[in-house]
DSSP file (Angstrom, degrees, kcal/mol; ACC not computed):
  #  RESIDUE AA STRUCTURE BP1 BP2  ACC     N-H-->O    O-->H-N    N-H-->O    O-->H-N    TCO  KAPPA ALPHA  PHI   PSI    X-CA   Y-CA   Z-CA
    1    1 A M     >        0   0    0      0, 0.0     4,-1.9     0, 0.0     5,-0.1   0.000 360.0 360.0 360.0 -44.3  -26.7   79.2   15.2
    2    2 A V  H  >  +     0   0    0      1,-0.2     4,-2.8     2,-0.2     5,-0.2   0.922 360.0  50.3 -58.7 -45.6  -23.0   78.3   14.8
    3    3 A E  H  > S+     0   0    0      1,-0.2     4,-2.4     2,-0.2    -1,-0.2   0.839 107.2  54.7 -67.0 -31.1  -23.1   79.1   11.1
    4    4 A E  H  > S+     0   0    0      2,-0.2     4,-1.8     1,-0.2    -1,-0.2   0.940 111.0  45.2 -61.2 -49.9  -24.7   82.4   11.9
    5    5 A K  H  X S+     0   0    0     -4,-1.9     4,-2.1     2,-0.2    -2,-0.2   0.898 112.4  50.8 -59.4 -42.2  -21.9   83.3   14.2
    6    6 A V  H  X S+     0   0    0     -4,-2.8     4,-3.2     1,-0.2    -1,-0.2   0.887 106.3  55.5 -62.8 -39.3  -19.3   82.1   11.7
    7    7 A G  H  X S+     0   0    0     -4,-2.4     4,-1.9     2,-0.2    -1,-0.2   0.879 108.9  47.9 -56.0 -41.8  -21.0   84.3    9.1
    8    8 A Q  H  X S+     0   0    0     -4,-1.8     4,-2.2     2,-0.2    -1,-0.2   0.875 110.0  52.0 -64.4 -42.6  -20.5   87.3   11.4
    9    9 A L  H  X S+     0   0    0     -4,-2.1     4,-2.2     1,-0.2     5,-0.2   0.914 108.6  50.7 -66.9 -43.2  -16.9   86.3   12.0
   10   10 A I  H  X S+     0   0    0     -4,-3.2     4,-2.7     2,-0.2    -2,-0.2   0.923 110.1  50.7 -58.3 -43.3  -16.3   86.1    8.1
   11   11 A K  H  X S+     0   0    0     -4,-1.9     4,-2.0     1,-0.2    -2,-0.2   0.917 113.1  44.7 -65.5 -43.3  -17.8   89.7    7.7
   12   12 A V  H  X S+     0   0    0     -4,-2.2     4,-2.5     2,-0.2    -1,-0.2   0.872 113.6  49.9 -70.9 -33.4  -15.6   91.2   10.4
   13   13 A I  H  X S+     0   0    0     -4,-2.2     4,-2.2     2,-0.2    -2,-0.2   0.937 111.8  49.4 -68.9 -47.0  -12.5   89.4    9.1
   14   14 A L  H  X S+     0   0    0     -4,-2.7     4,-2.3    -5,-0.2    -2,-0.2   0.906 111.8  47.6 -58.8 -42.7  -13.3   90.7    5.6
   15   15 A E  H  X S+     0   0    0     -4,-2.0     4,-1.9     1,-0.2    -2,-0.2   0.923 115.3  45.1 -64.2 -45.2  -13.8   94.3    6.9
   16   16 A K  H  <>S+     0   0    0     -4,-2.5     5,-3.3     1,-0.2     6,-1.1   0.800 111.8  53.1 -70.8 -27.8  -10.6   94.2    8.8
   17   17 A T  H ><5S+     0   0    0     -4,-2.2     3,-1.3     4,-0.2    -2,-0.2   0.911 108.8  48.3 -64.6 -47.5   -8.8   92.6    5.9
   18   18 A K  H 3<5S+     0   0    0     -4,-2.3    -2,-0.2     1,-0.3    -1,-0.2   0.866 111.2  52.4 -64.2 -37.5   -9.9   95.4    3.5
   19   19 A A  T 3<5S-     0   0    0     -4,-1.9    -1,-0.3    -5,-0.2    -2,-0.2   0.392 116.2-120.2 -77.8   2.4   -8.7   97.9    6.2
   20   20 A R  T < 5S+     0   0    0     -3,-1.3    -3,-0.2     2,-0.2    -2,-0.1   0.739  81.7 120.3  64.8  31.9   -5.4   96.1    6.2
   21   21 A E      < +     0   0    0     -5,-3.3     2,-0.4    -6,-0.1    -4,-0.2   0.589  68.3  54.8 -97.4 -14.5   -5.7   95.3    9.9
   22   22 A V  S    S-     0   0    0     -6,-1.1     2,-0.5    -9,-0.1    -2,-0.2  -0.980  76.6-153.0-122.0 130.8   -5.6   91.5    9.2
   23   23 A A        -     0   0    0     -2,-0.4    13,-0.4    13,-0.2     2,-0.3  -0.907   5.7-152.7-114.9 135.1   -2.6   90.1    7.3
   24   24 A W        -     0   0    0     -2,-0.5     2,-0.3    11,-0.1    11,-0.2  -0.719   6.7-159.1-102.7 150.8   -2.8   87.0    5.2
   25   25 A K  E     -A   34   0A   0      9,-2.8     9,-2.3    -2,-0.3    65,-0.1  -0.912  20.0-113.5-130.0 152.8    0.0   84.6    4.4
   26   26 A K  E     -A   33   0A   0     -2,-0.3     2,-0.2    64,-0.3     7,-0.2  -0.353  29.0-158.0 -69.2 158.4    0.5   81.9    1.7
   27   27 A T        -     0   0    0      5,-0.8     5,-0.1     2,-0.6    -1,-0.0  -0.741  40.2 -90.6-126.3-177.9    0.7   78.2    2.6
   28   28 A S  S    S+     0   0    0     -2,-0.2     2,-0.7     2,-0.1    -2,-0.0   0.727 114.9  76.5 -68.1 -18.1    2.3   75.3    0.8
   29   29 A N  S >  S-     0   0    0      1,-0.1     3,-2.1     3,-0.1    -2,-0.6  -0.865  78.9-150.0 -92.9 119.1   -1.2   74.8   -0.8
   30   30 A K  T 3  S+     0   0    0     -2,-0.7    -1,-0.1     1,-0.3    -2,-0.1   0.650  96.4  53.6 -70.0 -13.2   -1.4   77.6   -3.5
   31   31 A R  T 3  S+     0   0    0     14,-0.0    15,-1.4    -5,-0.0     2,-0.4   0.379  98.5  77.5-102.5  10.6   -5.2   77.7   -3.0
   32   32 A Q  E <   - B   0  45A   0     -3,-2.1    -5,-0.8    13,-0.2     2,-0.3  -0.929  51.9-180.0-121.9 143.7   -5.0   78.2    0.8
   33   33 A F  E     -AB  26  44A   0     11,-2.5    11,-2.1    -2,-0.4     2,-0.3  -0.971   8.0-166.3-137.6 149.2   -4.3   81.3    2.7
   34   34 A L  E     -AB  25  43A   0     -9,-2.3    -9,-2.8    -2,-0.3     2,-0.3  -0.957  12.3-159.6-140.2 157.2   -4.1   81.9    6.6
   35   35 A T  E     - B   0  42A   0      7,-2.2     7,-2.2    -2,-0.3     2,-0.4  -0.981  20.3-135.1-130.2 144.6   -4.1   84.6    9.1
   36   36 A V  E     - B   0  41A   0    -13,-0.4     5,-0.2    -2,-0.3   -13,-0.2  -0.863  19.8-179.6-108.3 130.0   -2.8   84.2   12.7
   37   37 A F        -     0   0    0      3,-3.0    -2,-0.0    -2,-0.4     0, 0.0  -0.739  48.6 -90.0-115.3 171.1   -4.5   85.5   15.9
   38   38 A P  S    S+     0   0    0      0, 0.0     3,-0.1     0, 0.0    -1,-0.0   0.862 120.3   9.0 -51.2 -44.0   -3.2   85.1   19.4
   39   39 A K  S    S+     0   0    0      1,-0.1    19,-0.3    18,-0.0     2,-0.3   0.547 128.4  43.5-113.9  -9.3   -5.0   81.7   20.1
   40   40 A Y        -     0   0    0     17,-0.1    -3,-3.0    18,-0.1     2,-0.4  -0.904  59.0-145.2-135.7 161.1   -6.4   80.7   16.7
   41   41 A V  E     -BC  36  56A   0     15,-1.9    15,-3.0    -2,-0.3     2,-0.5  -0.996  14.9-156.1-125.4 134.6   -5.5   80.5   13.1
   42   42 A V  E     -BC  35  55A   0     -7,-2.2    -7,-2.2    -2,-0.4     2,-0.4  -0.931  12.7-176.7-111.6 130.6   -8.1   81.2   10.3
   43   43 A S  E     -BC  34  54A   0     11,-2.3    11,-2.9    -2,-0.5     2,-0.4  -0.964  12.4-164.3-127.5 147.3   -7.7   79.8    6.9
   44   44 A V  E     +BC  33  53A   0    -11,-2.1   -11,-2.5    -2,-0.4     2,-0.3  -0.981  19.4 165.6-127.3 142.0   -9.7   80.1    3.6
   45   45 A E  E     +BC  32  52A   0      7,-2.1     7,-3.4    -2,-0.4   -13,-0.2  -0.987  16.8  76.3-148.7 150.1   -9.2   77.8    0.7
   46   46 A G  S    S-     0   0    0    -15,-1.4     2,-0.3    -2,-0.3    -2,-0.0  -0.888  73.9 -49.5 157.2-176.1  -10.9   76.8   -2.4
   47   47 A P    >   -     0   0    0      0, 0.0     3,-1.4     0, 0.0    -2,-0.1  -0.738  65.1-107.7 -85.1 154.9  -11.8   77.4   -5.9
   48   48 A D  T 3  S+     0   0    0     -2,-0.3    36,-0.1     1,-0.3    35,-0.1   0.811 116.9  54.0 -56.7 -35.4  -13.2   80.9   -6.1
   49   49 A Y  T 3  S+     0   0    0      1,-0.2    -1,-0.3    31,-0.0    31,-0.1   0.654 123.0  23.2 -81.4 -13.6  -16.9   79.7   -6.5
   50   50 A S  S <  S+     0   0    0     -3,-1.4    -1,-0.2    30,-0.1    -2,-0.1  -0.325  77.4 173.9-149.2  65.8  -16.8   77.5   -3.4
   51   51 A P        -     0   0    0      0, 0.0    17,-0.8     0, 0.0     2,-0.4  -0.207  20.8-137.8 -72.8 164.3  -14.3   78.4   -0.7
   52   52 A T  E     -CD  45  67A   0     -7,-3.4    -7,-2.1    15,-0.2     2,-0.5  -0.975   6.9-148.8-120.6 140.2  -14.0   76.8    2.7
   53   53 A F  E     -CD  44  66A   0     13,-2.8    13,-2.9    -2,-0.4     2,-0.3  -0.933  17.4-172.3-110.8 129.8  -13.4   78.6    5.9
   54   54 A R  E     -CD  43  65A   0    -11,-2.9   -11,-2.3    -2,-0.5     2,-0.4  -0.928  15.8-156.4-122.1 141.8  -11.5   76.9    8.8
   55   55 A L  E     -CD  42  64A   0      9,-2.1     8,-3.6    -2,-0.3     9,-1.4  -0.982  17.6-170.1-116.1 132.3  -10.7   77.7   12.3
   56   56 A H  E     -CD  41  62A   0    -15,-3.0   -15,-1.9    -2,-0.4     6,-0.2  -0.886  13.6-133.6-122.0 146.6   -7.7   76.1   13.9
   57   57 A N    >   -     0   0    0      4,-2.3     3,-1.9    -2,-0.4   -17,-0.1  -0.226  44.5 -82.5 -87.2-173.0   -6.5   76.0   17.5
   58   58 A E  T 3  S+     0   0    0    -19,-0.3   -18,-0.1     1,-0.3    -1,-0.1   0.712 130.8  54.9 -66.4 -22.5   -3.1   76.6   18.8
   59   59 A K  T 3  S-     0   0    0      2,-0.1    -1,-0.3     1,-0.0     3,-0.1   0.499 119.6-108.6 -88.3  -2.9   -2.1   73.1   17.9
   60   60 A G  S <  S+     0   0    0     -3,-1.9     2,-0.2     1,-0.3    -2,-0.1   0.449  70.7 144.4  86.1   6.8   -3.1   73.5   14.2
   61   61 A E        -     0   0    0      1,-0.1    -4,-2.3     2,-0.0     2,-0.5  -0.525  56.4-117.2 -70.8 141.1   -6.1   71.3   14.6
   62   62 A T  E     +D   56   0A   0     -6,-0.2    -6,-0.3    -2,-0.2     3,-0.1  -0.680  36.4 172.5 -80.3 124.0   -9.2   72.2   12.7
   63   63 A I  E     +     0   0A   0     -8,-3.6     2,-0.3    -2,-0.5    -7,-0.2   0.573  66.8  15.5-108.5 -13.2  -11.9   73.0   15.2
   64   64 A D  E     -D   55   0A   0     -9,-1.4    -9,-2.1     2,-0.0     2,-0.4  -0.966  59.4-172.3-151.2 148.4  -14.5   74.3   12.8
   65   65 A E  E     -D   54   0A   0     -2,-0.3     2,-0.5   -11,-0.2   -11,-0.2  -0.973   4.1-173.2-141.3 126.6  -15.0   74.1    9.1
   66   66 A I  E     -D   53   0A   0    -13,-2.9   -13,-2.8    -2,-0.4     2,-0.3  -0.969   2.4-169.2-127.2 129.6  -17.6   75.9    7.1
   67   67 A T  E >   -D   52   0A   0     -2,-0.5     3,-1.6   -15,-0.2     4,-0.4  -0.745  40.3 -94.3-116.5 166.3  -18.4   75.5    3.5
   68   68 A I  G >  S+     0   0    0    -17,-0.8     3,-1.9    -2,-0.3     8,-0.1   0.830 115.6  58.6 -47.9 -50.5  -20.6   77.6    1.2
   69   69 A P  G 3  S+     0   0    0      0, 0.0    -1,-0.3     0, 0.0     7,-0.0   0.729 101.2  56.4 -64.0 -17.6  -23.9   75.6    1.4
   70   70 A S  G <  S+     0   0    0     -3,-1.6    -2,-0.2     2,-0.0     2,-0.2   0.552  97.7  81.1 -85.9  -6.5  -24.1   76.0    5.2
   71   71 A L  S <  S-     0   0    0     -3,-1.9   -67,-0.1    -4,-0.4   -68,-0.0  -0.542  85.9-104.3 -98.7 159.1  -24.0   79.9    5.0
   72   72 A S     >  -     0   0    0    -69,-0.2     4,-2.6    -2,-0.2    -1,-0.1  -0.275  43.4-103.9 -70.8 174.1  -26.6   82.5    4.3
   73   73 A S  H  > S+     0   0    0      2,-0.2     4,-1.9     1,-0.2     5,-0.2   0.903 122.7  50.4 -71.9 -35.4  -26.4   83.9    0.8
   74   74 A A  H  > S+     0   0    0      2,-0.2     4,-2.1     1,-0.2    -1,-0.2   0.951 112.2  49.0 -64.1 -43.8  -24.8   87.3    2.1
   75   75 A A  H  > S+     0   0    0      1,-0.2     4,-2.6     2,-0.2     5,-0.2   0.896 107.0  55.7 -58.8 -41.5  -22.3   85.2    4.0
   76   76 A Q  H  X S+     0   0    0     -4,-2.6     4,-2.3     1,-0.2    -1,-0.2   0.940 109.6  46.1 -51.2 -52.6  -21.5   83.1    0.9
   77   77 A E  H  X S+     0   0    0     -4,-1.9     4,-2.5     1,-0.2    -1,-0.2   0.863 111.8  51.0 -60.9 -42.8  -20.7   86.2   -1.0
   78   78 A E  H  X S+     0   0    0     -4,-2.1     4,-2.4     1,-0.2    -1,-0.2   0.848 110.2  49.5 -68.9 -33.2  -18.5   87.6    1.8
   79   79 A L  H  X S+     0   0    0     -4,-2.6     4,-2.3     2,-0.2    -2,-0.2   0.902 110.0  51.0 -71.1 -38.2  -16.6   84.3    2.1
   80   80 A K  H  X S+     0   0    0     -4,-2.3     4,-1.8    -5,-0.2    -2,-0.2   0.964 113.2  45.5 -62.6 -46.6  -16.0   84.3   -1.7
   81   81 A E  H  X S+     0   0    0     -4,-2.5     4,-2.8     1,-0.2     5,-0.3   0.917 108.3  57.3 -60.0 -43.4  -14.7   87.9   -1.4
   82   82 A L  H  X S+     0   0    0     -4,-2.4     4,-3.0     1,-0.2     5,-0.2   0.921 106.2  50.5 -57.8 -42.3  -12.6   87.1    1.6
   83   83 A L  H  X S+     0   0    0     -4,-2.3     4,-2.1     1,-0.2    -1,-0.2   0.909 111.8  46.1 -57.7 -43.2  -10.8   84.5   -0.4
   84   84 A L  H  X S+     0   0    0     -4,-1.8     4,-1.9     2,-0.2    -2,-0.2   0.870 115.6  45.6 -67.9 -38.3  -10.1   86.8   -3.2
   85   85 A V  H  X S+     0   0    0     -4,-2.8     4,-2.2     2,-0.2    -2,-0.2   0.848 112.4  50.8 -71.1 -39.3   -8.9   89.5   -0.9
   86   86 A A  H  X S+     0   0    0     -4,-3.0     4,-3.0    -5,-0.3     5,-0.2   0.917 111.8  48.6 -64.8 -42.6   -6.7   87.1    1.1
   87   87 A R  H  X S+     0   0    0     -4,-2.1     4,-2.1    -5,-0.2     6,-0.4   0.904 111.7  48.3 -67.9 -41.0   -5.1   85.8   -2.0
   88   88 A R  H  X>S+     0   0    0     -4,-1.9     5,-1.5     2,-0.2     6,-1.1   0.908 115.8  44.0 -65.1 -40.4   -4.4   89.2   -3.4
   89   89 A Q  H ><5S+     0   0    0     -4,-2.2     3,-1.1     4,-0.2    -2,-0.2   0.954 114.8  48.6 -71.5 -49.3   -2.9   90.4   -0.1
   90   90 A A  H 3<5S+     0   0    0     -4,-3.0   -64,-0.3     1,-0.2    -2,-0.2   0.844 113.7  46.6 -56.1 -37.2   -0.9   87.2    0.4
   91   91 A S  H 3<5S-     0   0    0     -4,-2.1    -1,-0.2    -5,-0.2    -2,-0.2   0.521 116.2-108.9 -89.7  -5.6    0.5   87.2   -3.0
   92   92 A G  T <X5S+     0   0    0     -3,-1.1     4,-2.5    -4,-0.6     5,-0.2   0.455  77.5 131.8  93.9   1.0    1.5   90.9   -3.1
   93   93 A G  H  >< +     0   0    0     -5,-1.5     4,-2.2    -6,-0.4     5,-0.2   0.886  68.7  53.7 -56.7 -39.7   -1.2   91.9   -5.5
   94   94 A E  H  > S+     0   0    0     -6,-1.1     4,-2.8     2,-0.2    -1,-0.2   0.911 108.8  47.6 -56.9 -45.5   -2.3   94.8   -3.3
   95   95 A E  H  > S+     0   0    0      1,-0.2     4,-2.8     2,-0.2    -1,-0.2   0.898 110.0  54.2 -65.8 -39.0    1.1   96.3   -3.2
   96   96 A A  H  X S+     0   0    0     -4,-2.5     4,-2.8     2,-0.2    -2,-0.2   0.918 110.3  45.3 -60.1 -43.1    1.5   95.9   -6.9
   97   97 A V  H  X S+     0   0    0     -4,-2.2     4,-2.8     2,-0.2     5,-0.2   0.955 113.7  49.8 -63.6 -50.1   -1.7   97.8   -7.7
   98   98 A D  H  X S+     0   0    0     -4,-2.8     4,-2.2     1,-0.2    -2,-0.2   0.930 112.8  47.4 -61.3 -40.3   -0.8  100.5   -5.2
   99   99 A E  H  X S+     0   0    0     -4,-2.8     4,-2.7     1,-0.2    -1,-0.2   0.949 112.8  47.9 -62.3 -49.5    2.8  100.9   -6.7
  100  100 A L  H  X S+     0   0    0     -4,-2.8     4,-2.3     1,-0.2    -1,-0.2   0.867 110.5  51.2 -62.9 -34.6    1.5  101.0  -10.2
  101  101 A L  H  X S+     0   0    0     -4,-2.8     4,-2.2     2,-0.2    -1,-0.2   0.901 112.7  46.9 -61.6 -41.8   -1.2  103.6   -9.2
  102  102 A R  H  X S+     0   0    0     -4,-2.2     4,-1.7    -5,-0.2    -2,-0.2   0.932 114.2  47.4 -65.4 -47.7    1.5  105.8   -7.6
  103  103 A T  H  X S+     0   0    0     -4,-2.7     4,-1.2     1,-0.2    -2,-0.2   0.907 113.8  47.6 -64.2 -43.3    3.8  105.4  -10.6
  104  104 A L  H  < S+     0   0    0     -4,-2.3    -1,-0.2     1,-0.2    -2,-0.2   0.855 110.4  51.2 -65.7 -41.9    1.1  106.1  -13.0
  105  105 A S  H  < S+     0   0    0     -4,-2.2    -1,-0.2     1,-0.2    -2,-0.2   0.809 108.6  53.0 -67.7 -31.7   -0.1  109.2  -11.1
  106  106 A E  H  < S+     0   0    0     -4,-1.7     2,-1.6     1,-0.2    -1,-0.2   0.768  93.0  75.9 -77.4 -28.4    3.5  110.6  -11.0
  107  107 A K     <        0   0    0     -4,-1.2    -1,-0.2     1,-0.2    -4,-0.0  -0.571 360.0 360.0 -88.3  76.0    4.0  110.4  -14.7
  108  108 A K              0   0    0     -2,-1.6    -1,-0.2    -3,-0.1    -2,-0.1   0.362 360.0 360.0-114.7 360.0    1.9  113.3  -16.1
């Protein structure tokens, strides 16, 4: 039951991230990215093929940790995509692509 709810949470965060409504930040761990909400912090970390989703409280303590095997196949793919999108956003990849597209469309 908890994994199902976390799967739903992953899906919503992924959708909001794609819509640029959720901002991700780098951490000192180059494979981990986080986003901050009023009472909680969410982090995703991993190798691309097996990311981990963590929910932290205001004190920074991990209060839930979900790995790929505990999720449905759809949620597994969404978590993998979330890691990729979070990394791209936190590292400035989205802005780079947008800028390059603008530059290339102007030079006709």
